[in-house]
C-alpha positions as a Markdown table, in Angstrom:
| # | Residue | x | y | z |
|---|---|---|---|---|
| 1 | Met | 66.0 | 3.0 | 41.8 |
| 2 | Pro | 64.4 | 4.2 | 38.5 |
| 3 | Ala | 66.2 | 3.2 | 35.4 |
| 4 | Gly | 67.3 | 6.2 | 33.5 |
| 5 | Pro | 68.6 | 6.5 | 30.0 |
| 6 | Asp | 72.2 | 6.0 | 31.3 |
| 7 | Ala | 71.3 | 2.7 | 32.8 |
| 8 | Val | 69.9 | 1.4 | 29.5 |
| 9 | Arg | 72.8 | 2.6 | 27.4 |
| 10 | Gly | 75.5 | 1.5 | 29.8 |
| 11 | Pro | 78.4 | 3.4 | 31.1 |
| 12 | Glu | 80.3 | 3.5 | 27.9 |
| 13 | Arg | 77.4 | 5.1 | 26.0 |
| 14 | Ala | 76.4 | 7.8 | 28.4 |
| 15 | Pro | 75.3 | 11.1 | 26.9 |
| 16 | Gly | 78.3 | 13.1 | 25.8 |
| 17 | Ala | 80.5 | 10.0 | 25.9 |
| 18 | Arg | 82.6 | 9.2 | 22.9 |
| 19 | Arg | 82.0 | 6.1 | 20.8 |
| 20 | Pro | 84.6 | 3.3 | 21.2 |
| 21 | Gln | 87.4 | 3.6 | 18.6 |
| 22 | Ser | 87.0 | 1.1 | 15.8 |
| 23 | Ala | 89.8 | -0.3 | 13.8 |
| 24 | Ala | 92.0 | 2.2 | 12.1 |
| 25 | Ala | 91.3 | 3.1 | 8.5 |
| 26 | Gly | 92.5 | 0.4 | 6.1 |
| 27 | Gln | 92.4 | -2.3 | 8.8 |
| 28 | Arg | 89.8 | -4.9 | 8.9 |
| 29 | Asp | 87.3 | -5.1 | 11.7 |
| 30 | Asp | 86.7 | -8.7 | 12.8 |
| 31 | Arg | 83.7 | -8.0 | 15.0 |
| 32 | Pro | 80.5 | -9.5 | 13.7 |
| 33 | Ser | 78.3 | -7.1 | 11.9 |
| 34 | Ala | 74.6 | -6.6 | 12.5 |
| 35 | Arg | 73.7 | -6.5 | 8.8 |
| 36 | Pro | 74.3 | -9.5 | 6.6 |
| 37 | Pro | 76.9 | -9.3 | 3.9 |
| 38 | Ala | 75.8 | -8.0 | 0.5 |
| 39 | Arg | 74.9 | -10.6 | -2.1 |
| 40 | Arg | 77.4 | -11.0 | -4.8 |
| 41 | Glu | 76.5 | -12.0 | -8.3 |
| 42 | Val | 78.4 | -15.1 | -9.0 |
| 43 | Pro | 79.2 | -15.5 | -12.7 |
| 44 | Val | 77.5 | -18.6 | -14.1 |
| 45 | Pro | 80.0 | -20.9 | -15.8 |
| 46 | Gly | 79.2 | -21.8 | -19.3 |
| 47 | Pro | 78.0 | -20.1 | -22.5 |
| 48 | Arg | 77.2 | -16.5 | -22.4 |
| 49 | Thr | 75.9 | -15.8 | -26.0 |
| 50 | Arg | 72.5 | -14.1 | -26.2 |
| 51 | Gly | 69.7 | -15.8 | -28.1 |
| 52 | Ala | 69.3 | -13.0 | -30.7 |
| 53 | Ile | 73.0 | -13.2 | -31.5 |
| 54 | Ala | 72.9 | -17.0 | -31.9 |
| 55 | Val | 69.9 | -16.8 | -34.2 |
| 56 | Phe | 71.6 | -14.1 | -36.3 |
| 57 | Gly | 74.6 | -16.4 | -36.5 |
| 58 | Met | 72.4 | -19.3 | -37.6 |
| 59 | Phe | 70.9 | -17.0 | -40.3 |
| 60 | Ala | 74.3 | -15.8 | -41.5 |
| 61 | Val | 75.8 | -19.3 | -41.8 |
| 62 | Thr | 72.7 | -20.7 | -43.5 |
| 63 | Leu | 72.6 | -17.7 | -45.9 |
| 64 | Leu | 76.2 | -18.2 | -46.9 |
| 65 | Ala | 75.5 | -21.9 | -47.4 |
| 66 | Ala | 72.4 | -21.1 | -49.5 |
| 67 | Ala | 74.5 | -18.7 | -51.6 |
| 68 | Ala | 77.0 | -21.5 | -52.2 |
| 69 | Asp | 74.2 | -24.0 | -52.9 |
| 70 | Ser | 72.6 | -21.6 | -55.5 |
| 71 | Tyr | 76.0 | -21.0 | -57.1 |
| 72 | Ile | 76.7 | -24.7 | -57.5 |
| 73 | Gly | 73.2 | -25.9 | -58.3 |
| 74 | Val | 69.7 | -24.6 | -58.5 |
| 75 | Gly | 67.9 | -23.6 | -55.3 |
| 76 | Leu | 68.5 | -24.6 | -51.7 |
| 77 | Gly | 69.9 | -28.1 | -51.3 |
| 78 | Thr | 72.1 | -30.3 | -49.2 |
| 79 | Ile | 74.7 | -27.6 | -48.3 |
| 80 | Thr | 71.9 | -25.4 | -46.9 |
| 81 | Leu | 70.5 | -28.4 | -45.0 |
| 82 | Leu | 73.8 | -29.2 | -43.5 |
| 83 | Ala | 74.5 | -25.6 | -42.6 |
| 84 | Leu | 71.2 | -25.1 | -40.9 |
| 85 | Phe | 71.7 | -28.4 | -39.0 |
| 86 | Ala | 75.2 | -27.5 | -37.9 |
| 87 | Ser | 74.4 | -23.9 | -37.0 |
| 88 | Ser | 71.4 | -25.0 | -34.9 |
| 89 | Val | 73.6 | -27.4 | -32.9 |
| 90 | Ala | 76.3 | -24.8 | -32.5 |
| 91 | Ala | 73.8 | -22.2 | -31.4 |
| 92 | Ala | 72.2 | -24.5 | -28.9 |
| 93 | Leu | 75.6 | -25.3 | -27.4 |
| 94 | Leu | 76.8 | -21.6 | -27.3 |
| 95 | Val | 73.6 | -19.8 | -26.1 |
| 96 | Arg | 72.7 | -19.0 | -22.5 |
| 97 | Arg | 70.4 | -21.4 | -20.8 |
| 98 | Arg | 67.6 | -18.9 | -20.6 |
| 99 | Asp | 67.7 | -18.3 | -24.3 |
| 100 | Leu | 67.6 | -22.0 | -25.4 |
| 101 | Leu | 63.9 | -21.8 | -26.4 |
| 102 | Ser | 64.7 | -19.1 | -29.0 |
| 103 | Val | 67.3 | -21.3 | -30.6 |
| 104 | Val | 65.0 | -24.3 | -30.6 |
| 105 | Val | 62.2 | -22.5 | -32.5 |
| 106 | Ala | 64.5 | -20.5 | -34.8 |
| 107 | Pro | 65.4 | -23.1 | -37.6 |
| 108 | Pro | 62.1 | -22.8 | -39.5 |
| 109 | Leu | 62.2 | -19.0 | -39.2 |
| 110 | Val | 65.8 | -18.9 | -40.3 |
| 111 | Phe | 65.0 | -21.1 | -43.3 |
| 112 | Val | 62.1 | -19.0 | -44.3 |
| 113 | Gly | 64.2 | -15.9 | -44.1 |
| 114 | Val | 67.0 | -17.5 | -46.2 |
| 115 | Ala | 64.5 | -18.7 | -48.7 |
| 116 | Leu | 63.0 | -15.2 | -49.1 |
| 117 | Val | 66.4 | -13.7 | -49.6 |
| 118 | Asn | 67.3 | -16.4 | -52.1 |
| 119 | Ile | 64.1 | -15.8 | -54.1 |
| 120 | Val | 64.6 | -12.1 | -54.1 |
| 121 | Leu | 68.3 | -12.3 | -55.2 |
| 122 | Ala | 68.0 | -15.1 | -57.7 |
| 123 | Pro | 67.7 | -13.8 | -61.2 |
| 124 | Ser | 65.6 | -16.7 | -62.4 |
| 125 | Ala | 63.1 | -16.8 | -59.6 |
| 126 | Thr | 60.1 | -14.6 | -59.0 |
| 127 | Leu | 58.6 | -13.9 | -55.6 |
| 128 | Ser | 55.3 | -15.7 | -55.6 |
| 129 | Leu | 53.4 | -17.9 | -53.2 |
| 130 | Thr | 54.0 | -21.0 | -55.3 |
| 131 | Thr | 57.8 | -20.4 | -55.4 |
| 132 | Leu | 57.9 | -19.9 | -51.7 |
| 133 | Ala | 55.7 | -22.9 | -51.0 |
| 134 | Thr | 58.0 | -25.1 | -53.2 |
| 135 | Leu | 61.1 | -24.0 | -51.3 |
| 136 | Leu | 59.4 | -24.6 | -47.9 |
| 137 | Ile | 58.2 | -28.0 | -48.9 |
| 138 | Arg | 61.6 | -29.0 | -50.1 |
| 139 | Gly | 63.2 | -27.4 | -47.0 |
| 140 | Phe | 60.9 | -29.2 | -44.5 |
| 141 | Pro | 63.5 | -31.9 | -43.7 |
| 142 | Ala | 66.1 | -29.2 | -43.1 |
| 143 | Met | 63.8 | -27.3 | -40.8 |
| 144 | Gly | 62.7 | -30.5 | -39.0 |
| 145 | Leu | 66.3 | -31.7 | -38.5 |
| 146 | Gly | 67.4 | -28.3 | -37.3 |
| 147 | Val | 64.6 | -28.1 | -34.7 |
| 148 | Gly | 65.3 | -31.7 | -33.6 |
| 149 | Ala | 69.0 | -31.2 | -33.2 |
| 150 | Ala | 68.6 | -28.0 | -31.3 |
| 151 | Leu | 66.0 | -29.7 | -29.1 |
| 152 | Val | 68.2 | -32.6 | -28.3 |
| 153 | Val | 71.1 | -30.4 | -27.4 |
| 154 | Ala | 68.9 | -28.1 | -25.3 |
| 155 | Val | 67.3 | -31.0 | -23.4 |
| 156 | Gly | 70.8 | -32.5 | -22.9 |
| 157 | Arg | 72.1 | -29.2 | -21.5 |
| 158 | Leu | 69.1 | -28.8 | -19.2 |
| 159 | Val | 69.3 | -32.3 | -17.8 |
| 160 | Ala | 73.1 | -32.1 | -17.4 |
| 161 | Arg | 72.7 | -28.9 | -15.3 |
| 162 | Arg | 70.5 | -30.6 | -12.7 |
């Protein structure tokens, strides 16, 4: 006997036959589905601060410390160094994992930005290459400690995650 379309479909799916009733609206259908369930984005635990915001925070904290340093003494000193160091560590702890590199390379750029603002706003300083070079040479330990601290925290976070 030749197999017609009714034989392939089965008696419950003959042409003109109604589909079997599924669960009523609002009730859950426990039958297995042919398609896989949709992927859900699972929120990643941990810090959620973006890299640009963390770098801006580093800049703001270091700029405030530089203002205090300039008010108390002449130029950028210990307060600025400590602020850059502390803000680098804080930024490395608070930033998302994918933005860790931006925080690690930011301390020299933040220090240069703070030094430029300090030179422009200081009444006794003039913006020249020698003034900027002097500030950068004096600030090298601050930049090095900031990068080193951010790097240690970043590596620690990456190793702890694995």
